C-alpha angles and dihedrals in degrees: 000000000000101000109356090085088058090050090054091052091048089052091052092051091049085053089051092055093055095044089069092056097047137261098295097049125121115242089228097047098042116132115201089212096049096101149301124328123268112233114245122207143184118240114255120267116255100223131090100243122091108236127234128189140192139171125237128202110212130184123196107200093179094079139030119240108275093216098042107034093184087066101086095200133042110243121199138184115211129188118211125201121187146151108288150177105235117203105184095307117156122251112268121255116255094216132350117259089248093053089049092050093050093048089054095043092051088063094042094248096137094145090072124090102273094224095050097115093048095068101069110127114240129190100227125096115231116246092349116169113271116234133198143085122290113282091355103121129074118231123229120191117206123200119190129217125277111288090009125120118236087245090075090079096048097113092056092044094051092051095051090048091050086059094053104273129128108224126197117197112196123211103209100214119237089011098085131064091252139355120183121213124206094251091058099262117134124205117209133195105292090156090060088072094061105033090112095060124103112266093020096128091045089054094046092049094049091047093052093047088052090048092052093050091050093050090049088053091051094049101041106025129105092276108033120195097221125071092222094051090111087073096064120097101217090202092062109060128142139164140218130179141176123233108328088006091057093050089046089059089072092051092047091052091049090050099042125037091198089077098084100182140007146199128206109204107200095319121146112225111235096169110056122227107254121250088256086070138204116277101182121096116282137174134195114208117176151113124307096265086075092065119121110282091017128134093264101048102158087117090056092049092054098036095095091055092059096087101171132061109325143167133192113203130175125190116215118227096026134122130201095275092050091090093057136056090265096083091049094053092046092052092055091063099038098255116155111219093175097266120135094195114078108253095233088056091049089053092048089054094045092050094043098050096038090052094046090053093051092043089055100044101033101030099029092228114150113250115196088181088074095047100068145345114303131219087216091062107030088161090070116086126193111222126215120199095198093061094025089229137123118208 
């Protein structure tokens, strides 16, 4: 979405200011020199499997980079989360120090410790040994919002992996504030300089769809780039994304039949679904402004072109960042992002409904949670276009 990604980054940086002053500090009164940092952390996954994670560097020599044409190949960083057998491995880093530094510099917050955003505690063990039977695990692709690092969906990824999924989080190069490569190079947000130009969202969507297809080739092809690739069942692949990443899930599904189901988390659709429609399962999950007849009605405009299984859910009390790690981190230090629903509850809902969707469509396990409103989650409303209501 044009500026909501920027708002999320600003919120994260406001969070960073207060972290330096301690968990009870005011965002407006925070003093970066007031004292030591408060450790931030992601809530624990809810599944039974320990979680491993690793990063892959992938290079698509079949196409130049769309944002930097002089780059004759498209380079991507991908994070994988998966069921693992940890043996004393250290917890994985949330971001690299250089990524943290560039996030802060982008907003002019140069008085803060440059590695501040690299210290968040995760639950996954770096390069832990993957476990599972051959072709036994579904694969879920995650795509972050515009300007956002793939790390911002870590809490969701860790939870899915703890329930037996392989999860691939894609860093869409030159579309995030910073992406570190193994050789020390760092790609910054070149696309941010042209996001006002005509056709920008078409280009971004097409680029992300191509990125997804390439990553699937690299994970499920004859010569996969990950040692645990044998675990993946190539017939059970789905995708979810936040903001621009959620809207891109539709385009990825239209471009690649291997993506069997998709979720758009609070992402406005800039590129309409064609009249031919999309017949595979799809779910909208977002804040109340996405309700039928609401101010951001791109979901309503595209609803009729979703011709397969579909759901439209809104979560009362949420804001755009509620469906990412950002809200949870802000809550830990007392920063008000404008959400009425506690961020840990929003994460619980996001994890629960996302996993139910994938369990239904990739594992074919009945999910009553997706059939009707639940007393366990009264904040979640099922929307109906015909009556323009959510209940």
